[in-house]
N, C-alpha and C positions, 0 to 999 in steps of 0.2 A: 522352648523345644521339648518334645517328649523324651523321657528317659526310657529307652527300649529295655532296660534291665530291671525296671521297677518291680516286675512280677516274677522275677527269676530267683529261685532259692539259692542260698549260699550254704556252704558247709566248711567246717574248720577241720582240716586233716590233722590228726594228732602229731605232735612233734614239731610242726612248722609254725604254728600260731597264725597262719595266714588263712584268709577266707578265699574260697574258690566258688565260682558260679557252677551250679548244677544244670545240665542241659534240660530244657523243657521238652516235653513230648506233646506234639500237636496232633489232635485227633483228625480222622478223615472228615471232610466237609461234604455232606451229601448234596447232590444237585437238586434244585427245586425249580419248578416252572416260574416261581416268583423272583428268581435271581435276576439281577441286573448285569448288563455287559457293557464294557466300554473299551475303547482303543486308547492306549497310553500315548502321551506326547512327552517331549523333552521337559524335564523339570517336575514331572508328576512324582508324588510320594505316597507311600502306603498309609502313613499316619494322617495325611490330609484327606485321602479317600475315606478312611475309617471315621474321621471326624465328620465329614460331609454326609456319609450314609448312616452312621450309627450314633453320632453325637459324642463319640469317645475315641480320641486318637490312640489310646492305649490298646485298642483292639486291632491295631495295624497288622498283627500276625495272622489274622483270619484270612486276609486276601491272598498273601503268598501261599498259605496252607491250602486254600481252595483251588489254587492254580498250579500246584506242583512246583512252586518256586522255593528256593532255599531259605529265604527270609534273612539272609545275611546282610542285607542292605535295605534301607528305607526307600530306595529308588528302584522302581520296576524297569525292566528293559523297555526301550522306546519302540512304539509301533506294534505292540502285541495286544491281543484281546484279553481282557481280564474279566473273570466272573466275580461279581460281588454278591456273596450269599445274602439272602433276605432275612431268614429267620435264624437267630443265633441262640435261642433259648436252650436247646438240647446240646448244642455245640459247646457252649460255655460251661454247662454242667459236666460234660465229658472232659473238658480241659481241666477243670478243677479236680475232678476225680483222679485222672491219670497223673496229675502233678501234685497230689497231696504229699505232705511231708514224707519223704522217702528215707 
């Protein structure tokens, strides 16, 4: 199973000695005529969609970001239409840029 936290930075607040996750910032995902659309069913997962469409389950966050969903779960709501962005080149560059070591 995918680790949803693998690309999230951590920080060590002085005095506690504990590591804390830093919130990622997800860029806007522009609409394209090449985007795919699907209707979700019970048991669907964002990481499986990402693996099927992009060949990389770690890109699960792209789909909730493109659809205005919170991304706090790997399971999308059942029975909704999801937009699956086609071209991720600029989106991934934006993601890396806004989440560079802060």
